N, C-alpha and C positions, 0 to 999 in steps of 0.2 A: 272862871273868869280866867284868864292868864295876861300875862305882862312879860316884859324883860327889861333889864338895867341898861345903862351907858357904859360903856366898854370903857374900863378905868384907863388912866393915860401913861402912858409907859417910859419910864424914865432915863432921860439922858447919860449916855455912857461917860465914866471919867475920864479926866485927863491920862491918867495911867493907861487904861485903856486904849483910849486914841492911840498912844505912844505904841503900847504894844501889837494893833492891827495895823501900822506903819510898817513896823519893823519885820511883822510875820505878811505881810503883803510882800516885802521884798522877798522874803523866802521863798514864798509862792513863787514869785514871777520869774525869779531867779533861773531854776533849774530848765525848764524848754529853752529858754533864752544860749546857757552856757551850752548847754549838747548840741542845737542845731548850729550854733556855732562852730563848732567842735566837728560836728559832723561836715560840714559845708568845707571847711578848711582843710580837712582829710582830704574829702573829694576833689578839691581844688590839685591838691598836690601828688594826685595818682591819678587824675583824670584820663590821662593821655596813656596811660596804661592798662585802662581798664578796656573789655571788649564790650561790643555794641548789646549785649545779652549778658547779663549778669546771675550767677546762681545763687539765688534767694533760699533756698529750702532743702535738706537733706534727708534721705530715710533713716531705716536704721542702722544700715552695716555703713554710716558715714556718706556716703557717695551723693553727690546733685541730683537731684529730680523733678526740683521746678525751677524755671528762669523768667526773668523779670528785664525789662528794657532799662538802659541805663537810665533817660530819664525819666521815665516813670518810677524806679525805684529812690530816686533823690526826691523826687515829688512826694512821694508817699513816706516816707523817712519823715522828711521836714513837717509836713501834714500829721504824722502821726505823734508826734512830739509836742507842737502847740496844740493841738486836739485833748492829747493827755493834760499837758498844763490849763486850758480853758474848763475841761470836767474837775480837775483838781479844784482849781479855783471857785467853780460854782459850788461844791460840796463844801467846802471853806465857807463861802456866801451863806447857805442855806442851814447849813448846820449849828453856824453860830447864831442862828438867830436872827431874824428881820432885824434892825434897830435894836437888838437887845446891846446890855452890856457884858460882853464877850469879847476874845478876839480868836481868830481860827486856831482849832484845837493843834497842840504842838506836836501831835500823832499822828493829824494826818499831813502836817507839812513834811514829817520825816516818811511816811509811806508814800508821797505824792514826788518827792525827789527822789526817793529811792527806785519808784517805778520807773521815771524819766530816762534817770541814768543807766538802769538796767539796758534799756528800749537803744540808748542812743548807742551803748556800746555795742550791742549787736549791731547795729546797724555800720559802726564803724568798724567792726570786724569783718563784713562782709565785704566792705570795700579793699580792704587789706588782704584778704583772701582771694580775690580776683584777680585784683593788680598783678599783672604779667602772664595771665594766664592766657595761654594759646585757646584753650577749649574747654570753655566752663565746664561740661560735665564730667572734666577731669578735677575740679575743685575739691578739695577735702575739707571738713570740721573735725576738728577732734572734743575730746569730752572738755577738757582743763579750759577751752576758751567759753563755755558755758558756764563754769566755775567763778572764771575772771569777773564774767558777766554779772555772776551772784555777790561776787566780793568789790565790784564798782556800787552796785545799788546798793549793799549794806554801809560803806564808805559814806554815798552821798547822803543816806537816810541818817547816818550819825552828825557830819557836818550840819543839816538842816535842826535837828536836832538840838543841838549844841548852840546853834545860832539863834534858835528861835529864842530862847530861855524859857522858865517853867510856865505854865500855864497862870495867867492871872489868880487869884485867889477870892471867891467873893466872902461878905463880911461876914455872910451867915454859911457855914459849912453845913451846921446840923438839920436836920428835918425839924421843923418848931413842933413843942409839942402842945404850947398852947392854943386857945381857941381862934379864930379868926372873926371874921364880921358877920352880919346876920340881916339879910332882906326883911324888912315887915311884912309879915305876912295877915291878910283879913280872914276871920271866919271863913270856913268853907273855901277860902281861895284855891286853885292850885295853880301850880307855876313849874314851867318845863325851861331848862337852860341848853341850848343844844349847840355844837360849833362843829364845823367841818374843817380838821387840821391838812394842811397839803405838805408835804416835806418834799422839795424838790433834789435836796440832799441826798434822799435812799434812794432817786431815781436816776442820780447824778452817778450814784455809789453803782446802780447796778450796770448804769453804762460805764463806768471804766472798767470793771468786774469783766463784763461783757468781752471791750476793746482789748485789755490787757491780755487776757484769755488768746482772744483773736491775734492778736500780733504775738503771743508764745507758740500760736498753733503754724503760723508762718514758719518758727524753725523745729518746731518739736513734733509736728503732727497736727490734721486737723480733729481729731477726735476730742481736741481739746472744747471745740463748738458743744460737745455731748453736754460738758459742765456750765460753759457760758450761757445757753440759751434759758434752761433752770435755774440759775441762778438770778439771770436777768426777772424774768416772769415774777420770782420770790421778791424781788426789788420793789419791782412795779405794783405788785398787790399791798404792799405795807407802805407806800407812800402816801397813802390818803386815807385817813380816817376819820370818823365821827364821833366825838363824847358830849353825851347826854346825861345830864342831873335832872332828874325828877322824883317823884314820889317812890319810884321801886329802888333809886340810888345813883350809882355812876356807873355808865355802860360806856365802854369803848368798842365798838365792829370797825372793819374795814367799810370804807364808803361804799354805798352801796350793795354791800353784803352783809348775809345777818349771823356769819360765821366767816374764820371763829369770834367767840367775843371773849372780851373780859367784864367781870360783874363784880360789882361789892355791894352787896345788899343795905339797905336804907339802916337796918335796924343794927348793922355792924361798924357803922360810920359814928366814931367817937366825937371828931371834929375834923374840919376841911380847914386849912389856910394855905398861901400861896410861899413858894422857894424859889430861888434862882439853880438852876440846875448847867452842870456842866457834862453834856452828854460821854465824854471821855473821859476826864477827871472820875466825875462822879459812879459811872456808870461801865465806864471801859467801851463805849461803843453807841450804837444806835436801834431801834427795833425794842423788841420786848425784850427787859434784860433784869435781871436782878443782882444783891447784891445783900450782906448780911443787916436783918430788920429792914428790907424795903424789897421793892419790886415795881415795876411800871413799864410804861410805854412811850420812850424816851426817843422822839424824832429828831431834836434838834435840840441846843442849849438854848437856856432862854427862861421863862418863867414857866413853873410848873405848878400845878394844882396836885396838894399833897394830903391826901386822905388818911388818918390815922382811926385804925381797926382796932375796934373792941376788944379782936382773939390776940391783938399783939401786931405790930410791924404796921408799913404806911405803904400806901398804893400812891404814885406818883406817874401823871402824864401831863408831857407839855403841849400847852396849848394856848392860844391869846383868851384875852380877859379874863383871867386864871381867879381873880378876886371876884369877881361875879358867879362864876361857877362854885367856888368855895363858900361864900354869901348864902346860896340857892341850896345846897347840903346842908350847910349847918340849921337853916332857918326851915326845913323837912323834918332834919334829925331830931330837932328840938321838938318840934308837935308831934310825933312819933312816939319820941318819949312821953308827952305831956297831951294823951289824947284829949282830956276833957276841958285843956284849957282853951277859955274863949267861947 
């Protein structure tokens, strides 16, 4: 006999979290707007001095070897800035957890602002480099301009970091040592809990990585696509996983695939509970993560299933309805320890 339980209600975010979301939403939205405004202002000031074809790429010798129409370059630059802003916004939305009591991660805001500022600086640099050039092929770029772009990105990232303020601190920062709830099991009853977790933030992170490397490839060389494509495929493969709790224990695999698999046998489970997790604050990022005393599959911030292992340490996986998953594992583990009960 099989049965399933009703999903537990999701708590509403606090007033402090709503304020943090509003402030960080402003920090998230400002970089593409400011960068695009600066770029368009510079373009307006030098428009009459620009050639019809702009030098937009240089080889290893510093000589221009690729050219783009003036209007096409402006459109591509503006779309790139707002496209990066949209991608970082989507990542912040989904890695914060849908309807969870968390705000956009501080580190993500800093990386987003820094990336957009770097791309914006390079676009402005190209305008100035082409300004007054009678022959676009004669345009030259120097290494210090790339260094200045990196410094601008770092400064913008630092400004976003300090403006965003510290990440909200959850009421329970430690992994709970106590036991969670249990589902009542009748003699001989079998129960399976399974849920597919989709993490669009992982896909967005892959898209951001590909877009960033592709944008840099316009300046440093298209060989960067050799990095962008494999990284994009890696993010795509880890953006959707299946979490299963049954008589075998806890199993996490990529949806539709048998491997790679993370498995905690039922005999190894001492107890299971739920706890809030911040992907950046608690584990430094997303994906398969490990820290002292804990490891897990962290695809977003929000509620996580926390399984205490008999051999020591805790395994966590961020998943919807983690309370029911914990109750399922606790009931099955109890029966495993008392095989003659009932």
